[in-house]
C-alpha positions as MATLAB code, in Angstrom:
seq = 'XXXXXXXXXXXXXXXXXXXXXXXXXXXXXXXXXXXXXXXXXXXXXXXXXXXXXXXXXXXXXXXXXXXXXXXXXXXXXXXXXXXXXXXXXXXXXXXXXXXXXXXXXXXXXXXXXXXXXXXXXXXXXXXXXXXXXXXXXXXXXXXXXXXXXXXXXXXXXXXXXXXXXXXXXXXXXXXXXXXXXXXXXXXXXXXXXXXXXXXXXXXXXXXXXXXXXXXXXXXXXXX';
ca = [
     -27.342   11.459   42.700;
     -28.148    8.625   40.155;
     -26.979   10.773   37.172;
     -23.636   10.812   38.798;
     -23.453    7.390   38.719;
     -24.326    7.226   35.303;
     -21.894    9.866   34.180;
     -19.253    7.810   35.865;
     -19.731    4.650   34.379;
     -19.577    6.207   30.886;
     -16.359    8.192   31.647;
     -15.439    4.821   32.767;
     -16.456    2.762   29.829;
     -14.906    5.873   27.464;
     -11.753    5.285   29.704;
     -11.526    1.504   29.386;
     -11.886    1.956   25.232;
      -9.403    4.379   24.753;
      -7.047    2.372   26.794;
      -8.038   -1.044   24.977;
      -5.127   -2.010   22.113;
      -6.252   -2.469   18.716;
      -4.296   -3.652   15.870;
      -3.630   -5.720   12.797;
      -1.547   -8.276   11.336;
      -0.737   -8.733    7.669;
       1.407  -11.052    5.719;
       1.594  -10.341    1.649;
       3.450  -11.697   -1.418;
       2.619  -12.129   -5.127;
      -1.042  -12.135   -5.071;
      -1.551  -13.941   -1.663;
      -2.583  -11.525    1.268;
      -3.548  -12.902    4.953;
      -5.034  -10.355    7.602;
      -6.168  -10.433   11.022;
      -7.709   -7.740   13.026;
      -7.051   -7.609   16.901;
      -9.450   -5.746   19.302;
      -8.302   -6.248   22.783;
      -7.881   -9.958   23.631;
     -10.012  -11.063   20.350;
      -8.066  -11.978   16.994;
     -10.733  -11.978   14.156;
      -9.447  -13.478   10.471;
     -10.359  -11.217    7.672;
      -8.256  -12.676    4.623;
      -8.102  -14.598    2.918;
     -12.058  -15.356    3.295;
     -14.027  -18.726    2.828;
     -14.519  -19.769   -0.569;
     -17.877  -19.157   -2.134;
     -19.645  -21.918   -3.936;
     -19.468  -21.316   -7.574;
     -22.606  -20.360   -9.391;
     -23.252  -20.991  -13.213;
     -22.575  -17.775  -14.911;
     -24.705  -16.469  -17.440;
     -23.855  -15.949  -21.011;
     -23.783  -12.037  -21.233;
     -22.917   -9.581  -24.029;
     -19.516   -8.346  -24.000;
     -18.750   -4.893  -22.310;
     -16.473   -2.429  -22.900;
     -13.786   -1.755  -20.718;
     -13.575    1.441  -18.342;
     -11.382    3.839  -19.579;
      -8.511    4.086  -17.273;
      -7.933    7.580  -15.400;
      -4.810    7.466  -14.775;
      -3.014    5.790  -11.934;
      -0.521    6.419   -8.938;
       3.019    7.725   -9.976;
       6.364    8.225   -8.313;
       5.244   11.842   -8.501;
       2.290   11.194   -6.590;
       4.502    9.479   -4.109;
       6.665   12.256   -3.293;
       3.789   14.727   -2.911;
       2.314   12.320   -0.462;
       5.415   12.484    1.340;
       5.667   16.151    1.530;
       2.342   16.654    2.627;
       1.432   13.843    5.477;
       5.109   13.964    6.451;
       5.034   16.857    8.477;
       1.682   15.993   10.430;
       2.489   12.504   10.862;
       6.055   13.711   12.740;
       4.019   15.824   14.799;
       1.523   13.286   15.734;
       4.020   10.349   16.158;
       6.391   12.771   18.404;
       3.490   12.993   20.705;
       2.048    9.520   20.584;
       4.261    7.259   18.983;
       5.354    5.295   22.058;
       2.660    4.063   22.281;
       2.624    2.344   18.842;
       3.967   -1.313   18.817;
       5.294   -2.617   15.599;
       6.212   -6.300   15.491;
       7.315   -7.765   13.231;
       8.618   -5.837   10.485;
       9.782   -7.679    7.672;
       9.641   -6.305    4.167;
      11.412   -7.339    0.878;
      11.071   -5.063   -2.238;
      12.569   -6.392   -5.945;
      12.227   -3.490   -8.358;
      11.181   -5.055  -11.786;
       9.944   -3.374  -14.944;
      12.760   -0.809  -15.446;
      14.391   -1.298  -18.814;
      16.632    2.114  -18.396;
      19.471    1.560  -16.153;
      19.876    5.303  -15.222;
      15.888    5.211  -13.876;
      16.482    2.174  -12.169;
      19.431    3.605  -10.442;
      17.270    6.938   -9.374;
      14.530    5.024   -8.125;
      16.451    2.385   -6.265;
      18.593    5.244   -4.771;
      15.408    7.316   -3.521;
      13.955    4.072   -1.906;
      17.613    3.079   -0.439;
      17.573    6.878    1.136;
      14.263    6.986    2.287;
      14.732    3.481    3.874;
      17.990    4.328    5.559;
      16.764    8.011    6.729;
      13.429    7.383    7.779;
      13.904    3.957    9.952;
      16.322    5.363   12.161;
      13.912    7.949   13.022;
      10.910    5.521   13.140;
      12.671    3.581   15.338;
      13.160    6.524   18.004;
       9.301    7.746   17.569;
       7.544    3.923   17.399;
       8.178    0.759   19.482;
       9.488   -1.172   16.540;
      10.913   -4.830   17.160;
      12.095   -7.871   14.965;
      13.022   -5.857   11.873;
      14.255   -7.338    8.269;
      14.169   -5.019    5.130;
      15.235   -5.678    1.561;
      15.701   -4.007   -1.503;
      16.987   -5.104   -4.880;
      16.850   -4.596   -8.602;
      15.890   -7.336  -10.924;
      16.299   -6.010  -14.479;
      14.587   -9.521  -15.779;
      11.343   -9.236  -13.728;
       8.799   -7.421  -15.772;
       7.040   -6.498  -12.449;
       7.842   -5.194   -9.090;
       7.868   -7.669   -6.144;
       6.588   -6.967   -2.781;
       6.577   -8.977   -0.002;
       6.772   -9.209    3.592;
       4.918   -9.402    7.147;
       3.927   -6.596    9.643;
       2.032   -6.217   12.865;
       0.939   -2.984   14.242;
      -0.816   -2.774   17.823;
      -2.004    0.568   19.465;
      -4.471    2.117   22.044;
      -7.647    3.537   20.671;
      -6.793    6.950   22.349;
      -3.804    6.963   20.488;
      -5.283    6.079   17.412;
      -8.092    8.802   17.363;
      -5.648   11.407   18.592;
      -3.346   10.491   15.644;
      -6.331   10.151   13.032;
      -7.117   13.755   13.727;
      -4.080   14.959   13.543;
      -3.428   13.724    9.726;
      -6.788   13.434    8.242;
      -7.470   16.931    6.898;
      -3.715   17.056    5.190;
      -4.347   13.483    4.117;
      -7.791   14.874    2.573;
      -6.300   17.714    0.636;
      -3.786   15.441   -0.979;
      -6.237   13.203   -1.957;
      -8.141   15.665   -3.562;
      -5.098   16.781   -5.560;
      -4.290   13.403   -6.401;
      -7.848   12.761   -7.825;
      -7.926   16.019   -9.588;
      -4.589   14.956  -11.230;
      -5.452   11.487  -12.039;
      -8.642   12.290  -13.936;
      -6.632   14.697  -16.099;
      -3.908   12.164  -17.081;
      -4.468   10.565  -20.603;
      -5.328    6.780  -20.436;
      -2.578    4.157  -20.752;
      -2.450    2.442  -24.259;
      -3.131   -0.697  -24.363;
      -0.342   -3.140  -25.311;
      -1.156   -4.730  -28.738;
      -0.058   -8.284  -29.359;
       2.870   -8.703  -31.803;
       1.746   -9.151  -35.228;
       2.983  -12.244  -37.130;
       5.758  -11.218  -39.447;
       4.277  -11.854  -43.111;
       5.848  -14.424  -45.166;
       8.420  -13.363  -48.082;
       7.029  -13.334  -51.242;
       9.065  -15.787  -53.736;
       9.228  -14.539  -57.056;
       9.443  -17.078  -59.611;
      12.493  -17.254  -61.381;
      12.970  -16.686  -65.195;
      12.754  -19.348  -67.483;
      16.082  -20.268  -69.387;
      16.310  -18.679  -72.646;
];
């Protein structure tokens, strides 16, 4: 009879754990990042951490920079969407209404694009993804307080992303979705890792050389 009580308590604890809401809230922009994690009624601050006391650094011999093995490209993003979107849709259709997104404020300004045709293509793909995907997400998820902004700045050297997002869901919903997407995500990660290793490293940018002064030829003496 005692083991029945123990089993009932274990089942009750598992049920309470699965019904507990967990989540995260993040605000980002430039190099600043703030991150809080929520578990039930607890809210834990993660980033930025407390500043550590600086220790005197010892002089070390200069080390060679590790060679780059490639980076995340636009084609990798397309492959990720093709691979992860179908299983993610299936998981969201089953469990998505239990996910609450509040707020969702994002601003994306594309930079570093010198070719207007390439900039127009990337901007068009982002616009299509946003305005095609957002209505679907709003049907699948409980999304509140939404603000989305995209733009192109030809004078900027880098792409600027800033915003604020908060997501909460039950532990049971999280586990069910992880199991549904884990294997396709692992397959995509292995493919991306193989491709990134085969890519040649990006050439390092050399500082522009100072123009050499023109040599002034002496004038011929008058006859």
